C-alpha positions in Angstrom: -0.1 -0.1 0.0 1.3 3.4 -0.8 0.4 6.9 0.5 1.5 10.1 -1.2 4.1 11.9 0.9 6.6 14.4 -0.5 10.3 13.5 0.4 13.7 14.3 -0.9 16.9 12.2 -1.2 20.2 14.0 -1.4 23.9 13.6 -0.9 25.8 15.6 1.7 29.2 17.3 0.8 30.9 14.6 2.9 29.5 11.9 0.5 26.8 10.4 2.8 23.2 10.1 1.7 20.0 11.3 3.4 16.3 11.0 3.1 13.9 13.7 4.5 10.1 13.9 4.5 8.3 17.2 4.3 5.3 18.2 6.4 1.9 19.1 5.0 1.5 22.8 4.7 -2.2 22.9 3.7 -4.8 21.0 1.8 -6.2 22.2 -1.6 -9.0 20.2 -3.1 -8.0 20.3 -6.8 -7.7 16.7 -7.8 -10.8 16.7 -9.7 -14.1 18.8 -9.9 -16.1 16.3 -7.9 -13.5 15.8 -5.2 -15.2 16.4 -1.8 -12.4 15.1 0.5 -10.2 18.2 1.4 -7.8 15.9 3.4 -7.2 13.5 0.5 -3.5 12.4 0.1 -3.4 14.0 -3.3 -4.9 17.3 -2.1 -2.0 17.9 0.3 0.4 20.7 -0.4 3.7 20.0 1.3 6.2 22.6 2.8 9.4 22.3 0.8 11.3 24.5 3.2 11.3 22.2 6.2 11.4 18.5 7.2 9.3 16.6 9.7 11.5 13.4 9.5 15.1 12.8 8.4 17.4 9.9 8.3 21.0 10.8 7.4 24.6 9.7 7.2 24.0 6.6 5.1 26.8 5.2 2.9 24.8 4.6 -0.2 21.6 6.0 -1.8 20.0 2.6 -1.4 20.5 2.7 2.4 18.9 6.1 2.4 15.8 4.8 0.7 15.6 1.9 2.9 15.8 4.0 6.1 12.0 4.8 5.8 10.0 2.2 7.6 6.5 3.8 7.2 3.9 3.6 4.5 5.3 3.6 0.9 5.4 7.3 -0.2 5.2 6.1 -3.9 8.2 8.0 -5.0 11.0 10.5 -3.9 12.6 13.6 -5.4 16.3 12.6 -5.7 19.0 15.1 -6.2 22.1 14.3 -8.3 25.3 13.4 -6.4 27.0 16.3 -4.9 30.1 16.3 -7.1 27.9 16.7 -10.2 26.0 19.7 -8.7 26.5 23.1 -10.3 26.6 26.3 -8.1 22.8 26.6 -7.9 22.5 22.9 -7.0 25.1 23.2 -4.3 23.2 26.1 -2.8 20.1 23.9 -2.9 22.0 21.1 -1.1 23.1 23.6 1.6 19.5 24.5 2.1 18.6 20.8 2.6 21.4 20.4 5.0 20.2 23.4 7.0 16.7 22.0 7.0 18.0 18.7 8.4 20.1 20.6 11.0 17.1 22.5 12.2 15.1 19.3 12.7 18.1 17.7 14.6 18.4 20.7 16.9 14.7 20.9 17.5 13.8 17.2 18.0 16.7 14.9 17.7 15.2 11.9 19.5 11.9 11.4 17.7 12.1 12.7 14.1 15.8 12.7 13.3 18.1 9.6 12.8 21.8 9.9 12.0 24.8 11.8 13.2 24.3 15.0 15.1 24.0 18.2 12.9 24.6 21.7 13.7 23.5 24.7 11.7 26.2 26.6 10.0 27.0 30.2 11.0 26.0 31.4 7.5 22.6 29.8 7.7 21.8 31.2 11.1 23.1 34.6 10.2 21.0 34.6 7.0 17.9 33.7 8.9 18.6 36.4 11.5 18.9 38.9 8.7 15.6 37.8 7.2 13.7 38.0 10.6 15.3 41.5 11.2 14.3 42.8 7.8 10.7 41.6 8.4 10.7 43.3 11.8 11.7 46.6 10.3 9.3 46.2 7.4 6.5 45.8 9.9 7.5 48.9 11.8 8.0 51.0 8.6 4.5 50.1 7.6 3.1 51.3 10.9 2.3 47.8 12.2 3.0 46.5 15.7 4.0 43.0 14.6 6.8 41.9 17.0 9.4 39.2 16.4 11.9 40.6 19.0 12.2 37.3 20.9 12.9 35.2 17.8 15.4 37.9 16.6 17.2 37.8 20.0 17.5 34.1 20.0 18.9 34.1 16.5 21.4 36.8 17.4 22.5 34.8 20.4 23.1 31.8 18.1 25.2 33.9 15.8 27.4 35.2 18.7 27.7 31.5 19.9 28.8 30.3 16.5 31.3 33.0 15.9 33.4 31.8 18.9 34.2 28.6 17.0 34.0 29.7 13.4 36.8 29.1 10.9 38.3 31.9 8.9 36.4 31.0 5.8 33.1 31.1 7.9 34.1 34.4 9.2 34.7 35.8 5.8 31.3 34.5 4.6 29.7 36.1 7.8 31.3 39.5 6.9 29.8 39.2 3.5 26.4 38.5 5.0 26.8 41.6 7.2 27.5 43.7 4.2 24.3 42.3 2.5 22.4 42.8 5.7 23.4 46.5 5.7 22.7 47.0 2.1 19.3 45.4 2.4 18.3 47.6 5.3 19.5 50.7 3.4 17.6 49.8 0.3 14.4 49.2 2.4 14.8 52.6 4.1 15.5 54.4 0.8 12.5 52.9 -0.9 10.3 53.6 2.2 11.4 57.3 2.3 10.8 57.6 -1.4 7.2 56.3 -1.1 6.5 58.6 1.9 7.7 61.6 0.1 5.4 60.9 -2.8 2.5 60.2 -0.4 3.1 63.6 1.2 2.9 65.3 -2.1 -0.4 63.5 -3.0 -1.8 64.4 0.5 -1.0 68.0 0.1 -2.6 68.1 -3.4 -5.9 66.2 -2.7 -6.4 66.5 1.0 -8.4 69.6 2.2 -7.4 69.3 5.9 -3.7 69.5 6.9 -4.4 68.2 10.4 -4.2 64.4 10.7 -6.5 62.5 12.9 -5.2 61.2 16.4 -4.9 57.8 15.0 -2.9 58.9 12.0 -0.7 61.2 14.1 0.2 58.2 16.3 0.9 56.0 13.4 3.1 58.7 11.8 5.0 59.1 15.0 5.6 55.3 15.2 6.8 55.2 11.5 9.1 58.2 12.1 10.6 56.2 15.1 11.0 53.2 13.0 12.9 55.2 10.3 15.3 56.4 13.0 15.7 52.9 14.3 16.6 51.5 10.9 19.2 54.3 10.3 20.7 53.6 13.7 20.8 49.9 13.0 22.6 50.5 9.6 25.2 52.7 11.5 25.7 50.0 14.1 26.2 47.3 11.5 28.9 49.5 9.9 30.7 50.0 13.2 30.4 46.3 14.1 31.6 45.0 10.7 34.6 47.3 10.8 35.5 46.1 14.3 35.0 42.4 13.5 37.1 42.6 10.3 39.9 44.0 12.5 39.4 41.4 15.2 39.2 38.4 12.7 42.0 39.2 10.3 44.1 42.3 11.2 46.7 41.4 13.7 48.1 44.3 15.8 51.6 45.3 14.7 54.1 44.6 17.5 56.1 47.4 18.8 60.0 47.2 17.9 62.1 46.3 20.9 64.4 49.3 21.8 67.2 49.3 24.3 66.7 51.7 27.3 68.4 55.0 26.9 71.6 55.5 28.9 71.5 58.1 31.5 74.1 60.8 31.1 75.5 62.8 33.9 74.5 66.4 33.9 77.2 68.9 34.9 76.1 71.5 37.2 76.8 75.2 36.1 78.9 77.1 38.6 76.9 79.3 40.9 76.9 83.0 39.9 75.8 86.1 41.7 72.7 87.5 40.1 73.0 90.9 38.7 70.8 93.6 40.5 67.4 94.1 38.9 67.0 97.2 36.9 64.4 98.9 39.1 63.0 102.4 39.0 61.5 104.5 41.8 57.9 104.6 41.9 57.7 107.9 43.8 60.1 110.6 45.0 59.7 109.4 48.5 60.4 105.7 47.8 62.7 104.0 50.1 65.5 101.6 48.9 63.2 98.6 49.6 60.2 99.7 47.7 61.5 99.6 44.2 59.2 97.9 41.6 60.3 96.1 38.3 59.8 97.9 35.0 58.4 94.7 33.2 56.7 91.4 34.1 58.2 88.0 33.0 56.2 85.8 30.6 54.7 82.5 31.9 55.0 79.0 30.3 53.1 78.5 27.0 50.6 75.6 26.8 49.7 74.4 23.2 45.9 73.7 23.3 46.2 71.7 20.1 48.0 68.9 21.9 44.9 68.3 23.9 42.9 67.2 20.8 45.5 64.5 20.1 44.7 62.7 23.4 42.7 59.5 23.0 39.0 59.8 23.7 
């Protein structure tokens, strides 16, 4: 007996084979005009971006097929061996590998069989960037949708993975940081352009220049979101520059120098100071009440030196 169930068979970069089954996303009764069973197996639309069951690490493709012990799904979508994949095919394999790693991290005992998997730094960072972009997209649209908790969890995962990342992974992460920054900048520029055009239309066709309280509150929230996106872009620029230096630019060691030798300083012979050229202040001045003709100048402080001090 067979039961239609979408599944994929693929080869990992290490040469092992895997089989993963996709969950049902929704049912669409479209098999025929007289189909009245909306949960029929052929009315199921499967989610190709996730797995609900995976068996991995098999030596051969036949072992991967034999790993499924449920109802016969009828067929499987098998990818070509990894060595024969082009660039687009390898990106697809990376996507399948990340889907399997997500399932392994989420539920390793019940729905995942095989060696332990861990999501790559690039995969976690890419998902973080997507969630962040969605968050700011909601806010710029004036909506209160909030995915802060999911965003924080993903960011913590990125920080955790950076501690053990290789140099190649760090380079790929810096590229993702650049794409993250450019994506937010594009989003902000397009939003501001639409808002300027909307302001022009409102001035032309709206009789009242005073927005309602609801509109005023929404405009204030949108303005705050614009500031938040601009601040995040600036923060990404600072962080990326600092990370590039921490990852790959080693500090230049200071050259070793021998300590300077102390030289004896000869003291000048003591001399009797010449009497000051003084003048009388009044005709009745006594010999002890003479005043100097000019005042000596004090030490000069260069204020520009203060600006060279580290902040």
